N, C-alpha and C positions, 0 to 999 in steps of 0.2 A: 355634560359639555365634553365627556371625555372622547367621543367620536372622532375628533379631529387629529386624533397620534397615528390613526393607520389611514394610508390612502386605500381607497375600493380601486379596483383594477376591472378594466372591461376583460372579458375573453382575449379580445384582440391585442390589447395593450399587455395581458399576462404572456399570450404566446409569444410576440416579439421580445420580451424580456428574458425570457425563457430559451428562445435561440440564439440568444447573446450571452447568457450563462452558458450553453453548452458549446458554443463556437470557441469561448475563451480557453475551455481545455476539456478532456474526457469527463464525461459525468456518469456515476450511476443513477439509476432509475431510482433508488432511497434519495439519492441527494437531491434530484430535481423534485419529488415529493414533497419532500423536508420544505423545499423553498418554496412550493406552490399553498403549501398549507400556512406557511409563516406571512405569505401574501393575502391569506384568508379566504383562498377560492374554496369553492366547494367541490364534492368527491368528485360530480359529473366533468366539472371543467375541467379537474385534474386530470380524470382519465383522457379525457378530450385533448388535451394540449400533450400529454406524453406520447399518446398517438400519433398525432402531428409531428412529434419531434422525431420519432421513430421513422415512421413513412418520410420524412424530409432529411433523414440521415444525420440529424442533429444529436439523436442520441444511439448510442449503442453499447450494450453490455459489454459484448467480446470485445470491441476497443478498448473499451474501457479498461477492462481485467487486462490485457496486454501491456497497456501502457503503463497502468498502474506497477504491476509486475516488473516491467523494466525498470521504472523510474526508482521504485524503492531498493531494487536491488543495488542501483548504478548510486543514489544520491544519499541512502540512508544506509546503506550495508546491509539490508535485510537478506536475510536466508529465506527458503521456500517455506520453513514452516511457518514463521511468520507474516510472509506475504499471503499464505493460504488461511489464517486465521484472518487475517485484517479482510481479506475479500469475502468471506465468509459471515464476517459482521456487518459487511455491505450488501448483505443477501444475494450474493453472486453464486449462479448453481453450480454444481461441484463438475459439472461437465466443461463450464467455461473458465475456472478454475485450473482444471488440469490442462486445458488448451493452452491457456496464457504460461503455466509454468512449463510446459513442454517448449513453449516459444523462446525461452532464454536459453541461450547458448552455452554449451557446457564450459565451453573455454572461459565465456566471459564470467560466468559462475564461479568457475575455480579460481580466476584470477582475482575477483574481488575476494574470496575467501581468505587467500593467500596474502592479500594486501592489508585487509582488516583484522587478520590473526597477527600478523607480524608488526604492523602498530600496536597492536595492544600488547604483544608482549614486549616491545621495547618501554612502552609507557609504564609496565611493571617493574623493569630492571632494579629500578631501587627497593624492591621487596626482598627482604632477607629471608622470610620464611617460607620454604619452597611449597608447604601445602596452602597456604595462604594465596600465595601466587598462583599456584593451579587454580584454586577456586574461584579467584577474581579473575581468572581468565575465563574459566569453562562459564561463568555465569555471566559474563559480559556476551558471550557469543552464542549462549542459550538465548538469553534475552532478545536478542537480535534474529532469533531463529534459524539458527544453523544445526547441524544434524550432531547429535553427541557424538557418534563415531569418529567424526570427521576433525571433532573439536581435540578430541583425545588423542588421535593419530598427530594431530599439527603440534599439540603440547610437546608428545615424546619429541617429535623431530627438532622442534626449537629447544627442547632442554640440552639434546646432544650437541646441537651447533653451539650453543653457547653458554656453557656451565654458569650455574649461579645466576 
């Protein structure tokens, strides 16, 4: 009697659902395949639907990678290292990762880094121990995928501006 819990989808129903799924926001192939598997679609149907979505312009890894990179930079304050790692986890090719990262304007990237680092430095203003403050500052930015050299340079700059 446990069969009633999961709806069985025809190929056409699954195709329509996935068109809507991809139209809502950019998706990577991995997300689509995972969703189709959760809908209990067989591998042949999954392949057919993915091909349909690509041919219909609903699914593009290139568009996904670019939108992902821009969005994570702006909304989460992630640096290129974190963006690259996250795209790799989604099985995006190295070529498309590089293309997406090149698509980020250096002025925008620099401004986001400036904003996020200065905000974090301000949050740590109450930290009396200089080493602890530097470690917290560095760890915070490293976790978000910013380049180590840039972080150290910014820490030196901020220390000079506001002693203590």
